[in-house]
Steps between C-alpha positions, in 0.01 A plus 500: 500500500542868410473675834602428854233316712689481830473120463855366466395191301359725226739796530813289453387443136474863398713592199835672553541354847718229653384256768737349755394253768720400788433226751272199500294428190126445524421135580239499217789551259694199632736721691757289686741762629489576877475854631308679777389774263391577142549852370384629156648813345393689195717769339418713197765456231396766252844668528661207687804294430619159616869397466726224612851626542569721199239332276164669455217239497197724488460871427192719438265214409742295293700183585857458379656155500703262290404137437 
């Protein structure tokens, strides 16, 4: 997928993005958690950064972690 289609199932796979889903999983995927809602979010991460505390995990398209 190289351009947005306005279809979340495709757009969540575009490069340089992150997909986060909150709530109940789709039953077709053996989702067992209970929730009244399911919300998908997509965020461009071209210049983004993810950190946990003081540790940077992801920055500008690269993951940083220790095994």
